[in-house]
N, C-alpha and C positions, 0 to 999 in steps of 0.2 A: 520172239515172245510178242513182239510189239503186232507182227502181221496177224497172230492169232487173236490178238486182242481188237483188232480191227475187224476181223471176219465176225467174231463175235457181236461186237457192238452194230456191224452192217446188218446181221439178222435181228437186232433188237430194235433198232430204231425205228424202222416203218411198223412193226408190230405194236410197239407203244404208242406212236402217234395215232395208231386205229385205235387204240384202247382209250385215248383222250374224248372218243364220241361216247362214252360213259360216265365223263367226270361228272354230271349232275346227277346221278343216280346210283352211283358205285364209289364208295370210300377208297381212296388208294389208286384211284385211276390217274390222278393229276400227277402223284409222285410217278407212277409207271413213265408218263409223257414227259416228266423233267428228267428222269434218271435216263431213258434212252436217249431221247435227244441230246440232252448234255453229255452222257457219257461218249456218244459219237463224236460229238463236236470235241470234247477233250482230248480223246483218242486220235483223232487228226492232228491237233496241236501237238500231242506228243511226237507223233511222227515226224511233223514238220520241223520242229526244234531239234530233232535228234535224241530226245529223252531229257527229262526233267523231273528232279524227284519231286517237287511240287507238283506239276501237274499230275505224274503219277498217282499222288496220295489223294487228289482230287478225284480222280478217276476210281480210284478204290471207295471214295464216297459215295460216288454215284452208284456204284454196283450195289453197294449196301444199301443205299435209299430204294433202290429197285426193288431189292429182293423184301425188305420191309413193306415197301408200297403193294407188291404182289401178295405177301402174306394177308396184310388187311383186306384186299382186295376179295380173295379168296374165303377168308375167313366171314366175310360179309354176306357173301354170295351162297353160300352153304348153310346159313343158319337156318333153323327150323321156322323161327318167327318172322322172317324176311319175306315182306310182301314185294310182288313184281313192281308195282309203282305204274307210274304213267307209261315209262317204256315199254312193259310188255316181258313176256317171258324170253321171248327171242332176243332181245338185247342183252338180259341175264346171262343167258346162255352163251352169246357170243363174248361177253366179258369174261365169263369163267372159262371159256375156251382160250382166250388170249393170254390170262393170267396163268393158266396151267401151263400154257406153251414158254410164257416168258420166264417162270420161275427158274426152271432148270438152267436154261441160258445166264439168267442172272447170277446164280449159285457158281455156274463154270466161269464166269467173268471175275469172280472174287479172288480166287487163288493168282490168277493170271495176272490180275491189276497189281494184287498185292507183291507179286515177283517184280513187276515193273517198278513200283514205287520204291521197293527196298533197294533196287539194284541203280534206279535212275537211269537206266539206260535201254536200248532198243535189243539188247541179246537175253 
């Protein structure tokens, strides 16, 4: 289970860091960065110590924060009264793409990390 989580977080971390470019224009982008990078770091720590229930619960928290941040970013970007702002339409489209790709991955990470947190082991 731990290696599946590592694969998910390995996919999420670079996209979340790239989403950080829109921190000034998109609410929720900072949460995506923190959740993606923090989740990857916590997953590496979980695997390095051989499984820890505390780290597993923190990992679950990172996944939930990532889901909430993506939902916030998507809801902001698809509003009718939303202005593209100084960054332009292309930046908003990139942010929407990243949030749209990250959201299912964060949602997939929730049950995997929940299982890791409950069992506190790598299996």
